[in-house]
C-alpha positions as CSV (number, residue, x, y, z in Angstrom):
1,M,0.0,0.0,0.0
2,S,3.0,2.3,0.2
3,W,2.8,3.3,-3.5
4,R,-0.8,4.3,-3.0
5,W,0.1,6.6,-0.2
6,R,2.9,8.2,-2.3
7,A,0.5,8.6,-5.2
8,L,-2.1,10.2,-3.0
9,G,0.5,12.6,-1.6
10,I,1.8,13.5,-5.1
11,S,-1.7,14.0,-6.4
12,G,-2.7,16.2,-3.5
13,G,0.5,18.2,-3.8
14,A,0.0,18.7,-7.5
15,L,-3.6,19.8,-7.0
16,A,-2.5,22.3,-4.3
17,V,0.2,23.7,-6.6
18,V,-2.2,24.2,-9.5
19,A,-4.8,25.8,-7.3
20,L,-2.2,28.2,-5.8
21,A,-0.5,28.9,-9.1
22,A,-3.5,29.9,-11.2
23,P,-6.5,30.8,-9.2
24,P,-8.0,33.2,-11.8
25,A,-8.4,30.3,-14.3
26,W,-10.9,28.5,-12.2
27,A,-12.2,31.4,-10.1
28,Q,-13.8,33.2,-13.1
29,G,-17.5,32.7,-13.1
30,L,-17.5,31.2,-9.6
31,T,-20.3,32.6,-7.5
32,L,-20.4,32.3,-3.7
33,P,-23.7,31.9,-1.9
34,G,-24.7,34.9,0.2
35,V,-24.1,34.6,3.9
36,S,-26.1,36.6,6.4
37,I,-25.2,37.0,10.0
38,N,-27.9,37.7,12.5
39,P,-26.4,38.9,15.8
40,T,-29.7,38.4,17.6
41,T,-29.6,34.6,17.1
42,T,-28.3,32.7,20.1
43,A,-27.2,29.1,20.3
44,S,-29.0,26.7,22.6
45,P,-27.1,25.5,25.7
46,S,-26.8,22.0,24.2
47,Q,-25.1,23.4,21.0
48,T,-22.7,25.5,23.1
49,V,-21.7,22.5,25.2
50,G,-21.3,20.4,22.1
51,L,-19.1,23.0,20.5
52,L,-17.0,23.3,23.7
53,A,-16.6,19.5,23.8
54,L,-15.5,19.5,20.1
55,L,-12.9,22.2,20.7
56,T,-11.6,20.4,23.7
57,L,-11.3,17.1,21.8
58,L,-9.4,18.8,19.0
59,A,-7.0,20.3,21.5
60,F,-6.3,16.8,22.9
61,M,-6.2,15.1,19.5
62,P,-2.4,15.5,18.9
63,A,-1.6,14.1,22.3
64,L,-4.0,11.2,21.8
65,L,-2.5,10.4,18.4
66,L,1.1,10.5,19.7
67,T,0.3,8.3,22.7
68,M,-1.7,5.8,20.8
69,T,1.0,5.1,18.2
70,A,4.7,4.0,18.2
71,F,5.9,7.6,18.9
72,T,6.2,7.2,22.7
73,R,8.7,4.3,22.4
74,V,10.6,5.8,19.6
75,I,11.2,9.2,21.0
76,T,12.1,7.8,24.5
77,V,14.7,5.5,23.0
78,L,16.2,8.2,20.9
79,S,16.4,10.4,24.0
80,F,18.3,7.6,25.8
81,V,20.8,7.4,22.9
82,R,21.6,11.1,23.2
83,S,21.9,10.9,27.0
84,A,24.1,7.8,26.9
85,L,26.5,9.5,24.5
86,G,26.8,12.3,27.0
87,L,25.5,14.9,24.5
88,Q,23.1,17.6,25.7
89,Q,21.7,19.2,22.6
90,T,23.2,17.1,19.8
91,P,21.2,16.0,17.8
92,P,18.7,18.9,18.5
93,N,15.3,18.2,19.8
94,Q,13.8,19.1,16.4
95,V,15.9,16.5,14.7
96,L,15.0,13.8,17.2
97,I,11.3,14.6,17.0
98,G,11.3,14.7,13.2
99,L,13.1,11.3,13.1
100,A,10.7,9.9,15.6
101,L,7.7,11.1,13.6
102,F,8.9,9.5,10.3
103,L,9.8,6.3,12.1
104,T,6.3,6.3,13.6
105,F,4.8,6.6,10.1
106,F,7.0,3.8,8.9
107,I,6.1,1.5,11.8
108,M,2.4,2.4,11.7
109,A,2.1,2.0,7.9
110,P,0.1,-1.2,8.0
111,T,-2.3,0.3,10.7
112,L,-2.7,3.5,8.7
113,S,-3.4,1.6,5.6
114,A,-6.1,-0.4,7.4
115,I,-7.6,2.8,8.7
116,N,-7.6,4.3,5.2
117,H,-9.2,1.2,3.7
118,A,-11.8,0.7,6.4
119,A,-12.7,4.3,7.5
120,L,-11.2,7.2,5.6
121,H,-11.9,6.1,2.0
122,P,-15.5,5.0,2.6
123,Y,-16.2,8.3,4.5
124,L,-14.7,10.4,1.7
125,T,-16.8,8.6,-0.9
126,G,-19.9,9.2,1.2
127,R,-20.6,5.5,2.0
128,I,-20.5,5.9,5.8
129,S,-21.1,8.7,8.3
130,L,-18.5,10.5,10.3
131,G,-19.4,8.6,13.5
132,M,-19.1,5.2,11.8
133,A,-15.8,6.3,10.3
134,G,-14.5,7.1,13.8
135,Q,-15.5,3.7,15.1
136,R,-13.9,1.9,12.2
137,A,-10.7,4.0,12.5
138,L,-10.4,3.1,16.2
139,G,-10.5,-0.7,15.4
140,P,-7.0,-0.9,13.8
141,L,-5.5,1.3,16.5
142,R,-7.0,-0.8,19.3
143,L,-5.6,-3.9,17.6
144,F,-2.1,-2.3,17.4
145,M,-2.2,-1.2,21.0
146,Y,-3.5,-4.6,22.2
147,H,-0.6,-6.5,20.5
148,Q,2.0,-4.1,22.0
149,T,0.5,-4.1,25.5
150,R,1.8,-6.4,28.2
151,P,-1.0,-8.6,29.8
152,S,0.1,-7.5,33.3
153,D,-0.2,-3.8,32.5
154,L,-3.6,-4.4,30.9
155,A,-4.8,-6.5,33.9
156,L,-3.7,-3.7,36.2
157,F,-6.0,-1.1,34.7
158,L,-8.8,-3.6,34.3
159,R,-8.5,-4.3,38.0
160,L,-8.4,-0.6,38.9
161,D,-11.5,-0.1,36.7
162,H,-13.3,-3.1,38.3
163,V,-13.7,-4.9,35.0
164,K,-13.6,-8.6,34.7
165,P,-10.8,-10.2,32.7
166,P,-11.9,-10.1,29.1
167,H,-11.8,-13.1,26.7
168,S,-11.2,-11.0,23.6
169,L,-10.2,-7.6,22.4
170,K,-13.8,-6.5,21.9
171,Q,-14.4,-6.8,25.7
172,V,-11.4,-4.6,26.5
173,P,-12.5,-1.0,27.2
174,T,-10.5,1.7,25.3
175,I,-10.2,3.8,28.4
176,A,-8.2,1.0,30.1
177,L,-6.3,-0.1,26.9
178,I,-4.7,3.3,26.2
179,P,-2.9,3.9,29.6
180,A,-1.9,0.2,29.7
181,F,-0.4,0.6,26.2
182,I,1.5,3.8,27.3
183,I,3.1,2.3,30.3
184,S,4.0,-0.8,28.3
185,E,5.7,1.4,25.7
186,L,7.6,3.2,28.4
187,K,8.7,0.0,30.0
188,T,9.9,-1.4,26.7
189,A,11.7,1.8,25.9
190,F,13.5,1.7,29.3
191,E,14.6,-1.9,28.7
192,I,16.1,-0.9,25.3
193,G,17.7,2.1,27.0
194,V,19.5,-0.2,29.5
195,Y,21.1,-2.1,26.7
196,I,22.1,1.2,25.1
197,Y,23.7,2.5,28.2
198,I,25.8,-0.5,29.1
199,P,28.7,-0.1,26.6
200,F,28.9,3.6,27.2
201,V,29.0,3.1,31.0
202,V,31.8,0.6,30.5
203,I,33.8,3.2,28.5
204,D,33.3,5.8,31.2
205,M,34.5,3.3,33.9
206,V,37.6,2.3,31.9
207,V,38.6,5.9,31.2
208,S,38.1,6.9,34.8
209,T,40.2,4.0,36.1
210,I,43.0,4.7,33.6
211,L,43.0,8.4,34.6
212,M,43.1,7.6,38.3
213,S,45.9,5.1,37.9
214,M,47.9,7.7,35.9
215,G,47.4,10.3,38.7
216,M,45.5,12.6,36.3
217,M,42.9,13.6,38.9
218,M,42.3,17.1,37.4
219,V,41.4,15.8,33.9
220,P,37.6,15.4,33.5
221,P,36.8,11.8,32.4
222,T,34.2,13.1,30.0
223,L,36.9,15.0,28.1
224,I,38.4,11.6,27.1
225,S,35.4,9.3,27.1
226,L,33.2,11.5,24.9
227,P,35.3,11.2,21.8
228,L,35.7,7.4,22.4
229,K,32.0,6.9,22.7
230,L,31.3,8.9,19.6
231,L,34.0,6.9,17.7
232,L,32.5,3.6,19.0
233,F,29.0,4.7,18.0
234,V,30.1,5.7,14.5
235,L,32.2,2.6,13.9
236,A,29.3,0.3,15.1
237,N,26.9,2.2,12.8
238,G,24.9,3.0,15.9
239,W,21.9,4.8,14.4
240,S,21.2,2.0,12.0
241,L,21.3,-0.5,14.9
242,V,19.0,1.6,17.1
243,V,16.5,2.1,14.3
244,Q,16.6,-1.6,13.4
245,S,16.1,-2.6,17.0
246,L,13.1,-0.2,17.3
247,V,11.4,-1.5,14.2
248,M,12.0,-5.2,15.1
249,S,10.7,-4.6,18.6
250,F,7.3,-3.7,17.2
251,H,7.3,-6.5,14.7
252,G,8.2,-9.0,17.4
253,G,5.3,-7.7,19.5
């Protein structure tokens, strides 16, 4: 399905460029319906509450999308890599977030393809309503989160919510599945971070021991260990190993 996504992006970009480049060609003869505003018209309380709820949902939508995808694990592991190397702002936060976003799109490609096939495309063609599209879009996301969530973490939130142990995914409430998925992702990211830290901690210990044995107490160990850690990371092709480990961790469930 990757070629379809690329074709969709290219087609959308081409249409946007044409629309922005030559608006007079298609704007001629275009008539807009008249719009009248009546300042005396007041919305009902139910409409006001519904609008407020919609705006609140839109404000939380980015956070929900980031926590319900692979982004949490990816950005946490990338942060561990930078901290283990002893670097404060290299790579910059913008670079790490950008890399994490594109890795998230790569990992979530099958799920996004299923959402497009089951929800987005039928809604755009008018075959289903917006509410039905939302329900269908939630299905692939729930399946992805369920496969990546540890049973112990899910059981914890089900117990806190006083829900009986489910026999299938359909019986798992979404309000319990999302936080269980988040803490499972954090636990997995911390486990990967431990393996990332081990070789760099060994380098720091060896450098500190050598400096102490040579009586060079005034030389900061990081002054010697940082170039060695960078050299080891580059020679081992560290970024490729980290990305490969991240992708395989999702495929392995």
